[in-house]
MARBA-3410 file (N, C-alpha, C, O; in Angstrom, 1 decimal):
132
-26.4,-5.6,-1.0,-25.5,-5.1,-1.9,-24.7,-3.9,-1.3,-23.5,-3.7,-1.6 ~ -25.3,-3.1,-0.5,-24.7,-2.0,0.1,-23.5,-2.5,1.0,-22.5,-1.9,1.0 ~ -23.8,-3.5,1.7,-22.8,-4.1,2.6,-21.5,-4.5,1.8,-20.4,-4.3,2.3 ~ -21.7,-5.2,0.7,-20.6,-5.6,-0.1,-19.8,-4.4,-0.6,-18.6,-4.5,-0.6 ~ -20.4,-3.3,-0.9,-19.6,-2.2,-1.4,-18.8,-1.6,-0.2,-17.7,-1.2,-0.5
-19.4,-1.6,1.0,-18.6,-1.1,2.1,-17.4,-2.0,2.4,-16.3,-1.4,2.8 ~ -17.5,-3.2,2.1,-16.4,-4.1,2.4,-15.3,-4.0,1.3,-14.1,-4.1,1.6 ~ -15.7,-3.9,0.1,-14.7,-3.9,-1.0,-14.0,-2.5,-1.2,-12.9,-2.4,-1.8 ~ -14.6,-1.5,-0.7,-14.0,-0.2,-0.8,-12.6,-0.1,-0.2,-11.7,0.5,-0.8 ~ -12.4,-0.6,1.1,-11.0,-0.5,1.6,-10.0,-1.3,0.7,-8.9,-0.8,0.6
-10.4,-2.4,0.2,-9.5,-3.2,-0.7,-9.2,-2.4,-2.0,-8.1,-2.4,-2.4 ~ -10.3,-1.8,-2.5,-10.0,-1.0,-3.7,-9.1,0.2,-3.4,-8.2,0.4,-4.2 ~ -9.4,0.8,-2.3,-8.5,2.0,-1.9,-7.1,1.5,-1.7,-6.2,2.2,-2.2 ~ -6.9,0.4,-1.0,-5.6,-0.1,-0.7,-4.8,-0.5,-1.9,-3.7,-0.2,-2.1 ~ -5.5,-1.2,-2.8,-4.9,-1.7,-4.0,-4.5,-0.5,-4.9,-3.5,-0.4,-5.6
-5.4,0.5,-5.0,-5.2,1.7,-5.8,-4.0,2.5,-5.2,-3.1,3.0,-6.0 ~ -4.0,2.7,-3.9,-2.9,3.5,-3.3,-1.6,2.8,-3.5,-0.6,3.4,-3.7 ~ -1.5,1.5,-3.4,-0.3,0.7,-3.6,0.2,0.8,-5.0,1.4,0.9,-5.3 ~ -0.8,0.7,-5.9,-0.4,0.9,-7.4,0.1,2.2,-7.7,1.1,2.4,-8.4 ~ -0.5,3.3,-7.1,0.0,4.6,-7.3,1.3,4.8,-6.7,2.2,5.6,-7.2
1.5,4.2,-5.6,2.8,4.2,-4.9,3.9,3.6,-5.8,5.0,4.2,-5.9 ~ 3.6,2.5,-6.4,4.6,1.9,-7.4,4.8,2.9,-8.5,6.0,3.0,-8.9 ~ 3.8,3.4,-9.1,4.0,4.4,-10.2,4.8,5.6,-9.8,5.6,6.1,-10.5 ~ 4.6,6.0,-8.6,5.3,7.1,-8.0,6.8,6.8,-7.9,7.7,7.5,-8.2 ~ 7.1,5.5,-7.4,8.5,5.1,-7.3,9.1,4.9,-8.7,10.3,5.2,-8.8
8.4,4.4,-9.6,8.9,4.3,-11.0,9.2,5.6,-11.6,10.1,5.8,-12.4 ~ 8.4,6.7,-11.3,8.6,8.0,-11.8,9.7,8.7,-11.2,10.2,9.7,-11.8 ~ 10.2,8.3,-10.0,11.2,9.1,-9.4,12.5,9.2,-10.2,13.1,10.3,-10.3 ~ 13.0,8.1,-10.8,14.2,8.2,-11.7,14.0,9.2,-12.8,14.9,10.0,-13.2 ~ 12.8,9.2,-13.4,12.5,10.2,-14.5,12.5,11.6,-13.9,13.0,12.5,-14.6
12.1,11.8,-12.7,12.1,13.1,-12.1,13.6,13.6,-11.9,13.9,14.7,-12.2 ~ 14.4,12.6,-11.5,15.8,12.9,-11.3,16.5,13.3,-12.7,17.3,14.3,-12.7 ~ 16.2,12.6,-13.7,16.7,12.9,-15.0,16.3,14.2,-15.5,17.1,15.0,-16.0 ~ 15.0,14.5,-15.3,14.4,15.8,-15.8,15.0,17.0,-15.1,15.1,18.0,-15.6 ~ 15.3,16.8,-13.8,15.7,17.9,-13.0,17.2,17.8,-12.7,17.7,18.4,-11.7
18.0,17.0,-13.4,19.4,16.8,-13.1,20.2,18.1,-13.2,21.2,18.2,-12.4 ~ 19.8,19.0,-14.0,20.5,20.2,-14.0,20.2,21.2,-12.8,21.0,22.1,-12.6 ~ 19.1,20.9,-12.1,18.7,21.7,-11.0,19.2,21.2,-9.7,19.8,22.0,-8.9 ~ 19.1,19.9,-9.4,19.4,19.4,-8.1,19.7,17.9,-8.2,19.2,17.2,-9.2 ~ 20.4,17.3,-7.3,20.6,15.9,-7.2,19.7,15.2,-6.2,19.8,14.0,-6.1
18.8,15.9,-5.6,17.9,15.4,-4.6,16.5,15.7,-5.0,16.2,16.7,-5.6 ~ 15.6,14.7,-4.8,14.2,14.9,-5.1,13.6,16.0,-4.2,14.0,16.1,-3.0 ~ 12.6,16.7,-4.7,12.0,17.8,-3.9,11.3,17.2,-2.6,10.8,16.1,-2.7 ~ 11.1,18.0,-1.6,10.5,17.6,-0.4,9.0,17.2,-0.7,8.6,16.2,-0.1 ~ 8.3,17.9,-1.5,6.9,17.5,-1.8,6.8,16.2,-2.4,5.8,15.5,-2.2
7.8,15.8,-3.2,7.8,14.4,-3.8,8.0,13.4,-2.7,7.3,12.3,-2.8 ~ 8.8,13.6,-1.7,9.0,12.6,-0.6,7.7,12.6,0.2,7.4,11.5,0.8 ~ 7.0,13.7,0.4,5.8,13.7,1.2,4.7,12.8,0.6,3.9,12.2,1.3 ~ 4.7,12.7,-0.7,3.7,11.8,-1.4,3.9,10.4,-0.9,2.8,9.7,-0.7 ~ 5.1,9.9,-0.6,5.3,8.6,-0.1,4.5,8.4,1.2,3.9,7.4,1.5
4.6,9.4,2.1,4.0,9.4,3.4,2.5,9.4,3.3,1.7,8.8,4.1 ~ 2.0,10.2,2.3,0.5,10.2,2.0,0.0,8.8,1.6,-1.0,8.3,2.1 ~ 0.8,8.2,0.7,0.4,6.8,0.3,0.4,5.8,1.5,-0.5,5.0,1.6 ~ 1.4,6.0,2.4,1.5,5.1,3.5,0.2,5.3,4.4,-0.3,4.3,5.0 ~ -0.2,6.6,4.6,-1.3,6.9,5.5,-2.6,6.3,4.9,-3.4,5.7,5.6
-2.8,6.5,3.6,-4.0,5.9,2.9,-4.0,4.4,3.0,-5.0,3.8,3.3 ~ -2.8,3.8,2.8,-2.7,2.3,2.8,-3.0,1.8,4.2,-3.7,0.8,4.4 ~ -2.5,2.5,5.3,-2.8,2.1,6.6,-4.3,2.1,6.9,-4.8,1.2,7.5 ~ -5.0,3.2,6.5,-6.4,3.3,6.7,-7.1,2.1,6.0,-8.0,1.5,6.6 ~ -6.7,1.8,4.8,-7.4,0.7,4.0,-7.1,-0.6,4.7,-8.0,-1.5,4.7
-5.9,-0.8,5.2,-5.6,-2.1,5.9,-6.4,-2.2,7.2,-6.9,-3.3,7.5 ~ -6.5,-1.1,7.9,-7.3,-1.1,9.1,-8.7,-1.6,8.9,-9.2,-2.4,9.6 ~ -9.3,-1.0,7.8,-10.7,-1.3,7.5,-10.8,-2.7,7.0,-11.7,-3.5,7.3 ~ -9.9,-3.2,6.2,-9.9,-4.5,5.6,-9.7,-5.6,6.7,-10.4,-6.6,6.7 ~ -8.8,-5.3,7.6,-8.5,-6.3,8.6,-9.7,-6.5,9.6,-9.9,-7.5,10.2
-10.6,-5.5,9.6,-11.8,-5.6,10.5,-12.9,-6.4,9.8,-13.8,-6.9,10.5 ~ -12.9,-6.5,8.5,-14.0,-7.2,7.8,-13.6,-8.4,7.0,-14.5,-9.1,6.4 ~ -12.4,-8.8,7.0,-12.0,-10.0,6.2,-12.4,-11.3,6.9,-12.5,-11.4,8.1 ~ -12.7,-12.3,6.1,-13.1,-13.6,6.6,-11.9,-14.4,6.9,-12.0,-15.4,7.6 ~ -10.7,-14.0,6.5,-9.5,-14.7,6.7,-8.5,-13.9,7.5,-8.0,-12.9,7.0
-8.3,-14.2,8.8,-7.5,-13.5,9.7,-6.1,-13.3,9.2,-5.4,-12.3,9.5 ~ -5.5,-14.3,8.5,-4.2,-14.2,8.0,-4.0,-13.1,7.0,-2.9,-12.5,6.9 ~ -5.0,-12.7,6.3,-4.9,-11.6,5.3,-4.6,-10.3,6.1,-3.7,-9.5,5.7 ~ -5.3,-10.0,7.2,-5.0,-8.8,8.0,-3.6,-8.8,8.5,-2.9,-7.8,8.4 ~ -3.1,-10.0,9.0,-1.8,-10.0,9.5,-0.8,-9.8,8.3,0.2,-9.1,8.5
-1.0,-10.4,7.2,-0.1,-10.3,6.1,-0.1,-8.8,5.5,1.0,-8.3,5.1 ~ -1.3,-8.2,5.6,-1.3,-6.8,5.1,-0.5,-5.9,6.1,0.3,-5.0,5.6 ~ -0.6,-6.1,7.4,0.1,-5.3,8.3,1.7,-5.5,8.2,2.4,-4.6,8.3 ~ 2.1,-6.8,8.0,3.5,-7.1,7.8,4.0,-6.4,6.6,5.1,-5.8,6.6 ~ 3.3,-6.6,5.5,3.7,-5.9,4.2,3.8,-4.4,4.4,4.7,-3.8,3.9
2.8,-3.8,5.0,2.8,-2.4,5.2,4.0,-2.0,6.1,4.6,-1.0,5.8 ~ 4.3,-2.8,7.1,5.4,-2.5,8.0,6.7,-2.5,7.2,7.6,-1.6,7.4 ~ 6.9,-3.5,6.4,8.1,-3.6,5.6,8.2,-2.4,4.6,9.3,-1.8,4.4 ~ 7.1,-2.1,4.0,7.0,-1.0,3.0,7.4,0.3,3.8,8.1,1.2,3.3 ~ 6.8,0.5,4.9,7.1,1.7,5.7,8.5,1.8,6.1,9.1,2.9,5.9
9.1,0.7,6.5,10.5,0.7,6.9,11.4,1.1,5.6,12.4,1.8,5.7 ~ 11.0,0.5,4.5,11.8,0.8,3.3,11.7,2.2,2.8,12.7,2.8,2.4 ~ 10.5,2.8,2.9,10.3,4.2,2.5,11.0,5.1,3.5,11.6,6.1,3.1 ~ 10.9,4.9,4.8,11.6,5.7,5.8,13.1,5.6,5.6,13.8,6.6,5.8 ~ 13.5,4.4,5.3,15.0,4.3,5.0,15.4,5.1,3.8,16.5,5.7,3.9
14.6,5.1,2.8,14.9,6.0,1.6,14.9,7.5,2.0,15.8,8.2,1.5 ~ 13.9,7.9,2.8,13.9,9.3,3.2,15.0,9.7,4.0,15.7,10.8,3.8 ~ 15.4,8.9,5.0,16.5,9.3,5.9,17.8,8.7,5.6,18.8,9.0,6.2 ~ 17.8,7.9,4.5,19.1,7.3,4.0,19.9,6.6,5.0,21.1,6.9,5.2 ~ 19.3,5.7,5.8,20.0,4.9,6.8,21.0,3.9,6.2,22.2,4.0,6.5
20.5,3.1,5.4,21.3,2.1,4.7,20.9,2.0,3.3,19.7,2.3,2.9 ~ 21.8,1.6,2.4,21.5,1.5,1.0,20.7,0.2,0.8,21.3,-0.9,1.1 ~ 19.5,0.2,0.2,18.7,-1.0,-0.1,18.4,-0.9,-1.6,18.2,0.2,-2.2 ~ 18.3,-2.1,-2.2,17.9,-2.1,-3.6,16.4,-1.6,-3.7,15.7,-1.7,-2.8 ~ 16.1,-1.2,-4.9,14.7,-0.7,-5.2,13.6,-1.7,-4.9,12.5,-1.4,-4.6
14.0,-3.0,-5.0,13.0,-4.1,-4.7,12.5,-4.0,-3.3,11.4,-4.6,-3.0 ~ 13.2,-3.4,-2.4,12.8,-3.3,-1.0,11.5,-2.5,-0.9,10.8,-2.6,0.0 ~ 11.2,-1.7,-1.9,10.0,-0.9,-1.9,8.9,-1.6,-2.8,7.7,-1.7,-2.4 ~ 9.3,-2.1,-3.9,8.4,-2.7,-4.9,7.8,-4.0,-4.4,6.6,-4.2,-4.6 ~ 8.5,-4.9,-3.7,8.0,-6.2,-3.3,6.9,-6.0,-2.3,5.8,-6.6,-2.4
7.1,-5.2,-1.2,5.9,-5.1,-0.3,4.7,-4.3,-0.9,3.6,-4.6,-0.5 ~ 5.0,-3.4,-1.8,3.9,-2.7,-2.4,3.1,-3.7,-3.3,1.9,-3.6,-3.3 ~ 3.8,-4.5,-4.0,3.1,-5.5,-4.8,2.3,-6.5,-4.0,1.3,-7.0,-4.3 ~ 2.9,-6.9,-2.8,2.3,-7.8,-1.9,1.0,-7.1,-1.4,-0.1,-7.8,-1.2 ~ 1.0,-5.8,-1.1,-0.2,-5.1,-0.6,-1.3,-5.2,-1.7,-2.5,-5.4,-1.4
-0.9,-4.9,-2.9,-1.9,-4.9,-4.0,-2.5,-6.3,-4.1,-3.7,-6.5,-4.2 ~ -1.6,-7.3,-4.1,-2.1,-8.7,-4.3,-3.0,-9.1,-3.2,-4.0,-9.8,-3.4 ~ -2.7,-8.8,-1.9,-3.5,-9.2,-0.8,-4.8,-8.5,-0.8,-5.9,-9.1,-0.5 ~ -4.9,-7.2,-1.2,-6.1,-6.5,-1.2,-7.0,-7.1,-2.3,-8.2,-7.3,-2.1 ~ -6.4,-7.4,-3.5,-7.2,-8.0,-4.6,-7.7,-9.4,-4.2,-8.9,-9.7,-4.4
-6.8,-10.2,-3.5,-7.3,-11.5,-3.1,-8.4,-11.4,-2.1,-9.4,-12.1,-2.2 ~ -8.3,-10.5,-1.1,-9.4,-10.3,-0.1,-10.6,-9.8,-0.8,-11.7,-10.3,-0.4 ~ -10.5,-8.9,-1.7,-11.7,-8.4,-2.4,-12.4,-9.5,-3.2,-13.7,-9.6,-3.2 ~ -11.6,-10.4,-3.8,-12.2,-11.4,-4.6,-12.8,-12.6,-3.8,-13.9,-13.1,-4.2 ~ -12.2,-12.9,-2.7,-12.6,-14.1,-1.9,-13.4,-13.8,-0.6,-13.7,-14.7,0.1
-13.7,-12.5,-0.3,-14.5,-12.2,0.8,-15.9,-12.1,0.4,-16.4,-11.1,-0.2 ~ -16.6,-13.2,0.6,-18.0,-13.3,0.2,-19.0,-13.1,1.3,-18.8,-13.6,2.4 ~ -20.1,-12.5,1.1,-21.1,-12.3,2.1,-22.1,-13.4,1.9,-22.5,-13.8,0.8 ~ -22.5,-14.0,3.1,-23.5,-15.0,3.1,-24.6,-14.6,4.1,-24.4,-14.7,5.3 ~ -25.7,-14.1,3.5,-26.8,-13.6,4.4,-26.4,-12.4,5.2,-25.7,-11.5,4.6
-26.7,-12.4,6.5,-26.3,-11.3,7.3,-24.9,-11.4,7.9,-24.4,-10.5,8.4 ~ -24.4,-12.6,7.8,-23.0,-12.9,8.3,-22.0,-12.5,7.2,-21.6,-13.3,6.4 ~ -21.7,-11.2,7.1,-20.9,-10.7,6.1,-19.5,-10.4,6.5,-19.2,-9.4,7.2 ~ -18.6,-11.3,6.1,-17.2,-11.1,6.3,-16.8,-10.9,7.7,-15.9,-10.1,8.0 ~ -17.3,-11.7,8.6,-16.9,-11.6,10.0,-15.6,-12.4,10.1,-15.4,-13.4,9.4
-14.8,-12.0,11.1,-13.5,-12.8,11.3,-13.8,-14.2,11.8,-14.5,-14.3,12.8 ~ -13.3,-15.2,11.1,-13.6,-16.5,11.6,-12.4,-17.4,11.3,-12.4,-18.6,11.6
END
């Protein structure tokens, strides 16, 4: 039972971080509306939260990719994280204008992949979620 908890924690962490990231992105327009009289740009601390979520997500993906029974999940998590990172860095540095879906789609993919992995990564005896 203890081994199963160690395996599902990165998925829970990753899914939670991605969900909070989406909530953070959804709250951004409300922040702009609330502070419209003060500034037209979001505060620096608000942008730093994006980077914190990326760091937490990367750690969760690293742990998940080491323990998943399906190698494609690890690859899909890294690809989704890479796309999300590129979209967030693009928003911070304003390289090109991208629709908001550029952030939401990879974040939802991360949530879905972590939940899928958590649900279908089953331990059988001592062979617990080894890459096969």
